[in-house]
C-alpha positions in Angstrom: 82.0 157.6 51.9 80.2 161.0 51.7 80.7 161.4 55.5 84.4 161.0 55.2 84.7 163.3 52.2 82.8 166.0 54.2 85.0 165.4 57.3 88.2 165.8 55.3 87.0 169.1 53.8 85.8 170.4 57.1 89.1 169.6 58.9 91.0 171.3 56.0 88.9 174.4 56.2 89.3 174.6 60.1 93.2 174.3 59.8 93.2 176.9 57.0 91.4 179.2 59.4 94.3 178.7 61.9 92.6 176.2 64.2 94.5 173.3 65.7 92.7 170.0 64.9 93.1 166.5 65.9 91.1 163.9 64.1 90.6 160.3 65.2 89.2 158.2 62.3 89.6 154.9 60.6 90.8 155.0 57.0 89.5 151.6 56.1 89.1 152.1 52.4 91.8 153.1 49.9 89.5 155.8 48.4 89.0 157.4 51.9 92.8 157.3 52.6 93.5 159.0 49.2 90.9 161.6 49.7 92.4 162.5 53.1 95.9 162.6 51.7 94.7 165.0 48.9 92.8 167.3 51.3 95.6 167.4 53.9 98.6 167.6 51.6 98.8 171.3 51.6 98.5 171.5 55.5 101.3 171.2 58.0 100.1 168.0 59.7 100.9 164.4 60.5 99.2 161.1 59.8 99.7 159.0 63.0 98.8 155.3 62.9 97.9 153.3 66.0 98.3 149.5 65.6 97.3 148.0 68.9 97.1 144.2 69.2 93.5 142.9 68.5 93.0 142.1 72.2 93.6 145.7 73.0 91.2 146.9 70.3 88.5 144.5 71.6 89.0 145.8 75.2 88.6 149.4 74.0 85.5 148.4 72.1 84.1 146.7 75.1 84.6 149.9 77.2 82.5 151.9 74.8 78.8 151.9 75.1 77.9 153.5 71.7 79.0 150.7 69.4 77.9 147.1 68.7 80.5 144.6 69.7 82.4 142.7 67.2 83.5 145.6 64.9 87.0 145.7 66.2 87.6 142.1 65.1 85.6 142.5 61.9 87.5 145.6 60.8 91.0 145.0 62.3 92.8 143.8 59.2 91.2 146.5 57.0 92.0 149.3 59.4 95.6 148.2 60.0 96.5 147.2 56.5 
């Protein structure tokens, strides 16, 4: 949770400095989502949700070499709730 809290504040600070920022993250827990919403509310931005089919998420996961397999399936429902 601390990592996400720090990320939200860093993104907010960068945007307030006038930088363009794109963040790719998974808001799997309600507390993380609420924190992001609070930090980003004053900013001119968008939340964009991607909801690919599970098979596509698993294919993307298989193409990555830096993560253990199985997380796409394990976290799919929480991420796309």
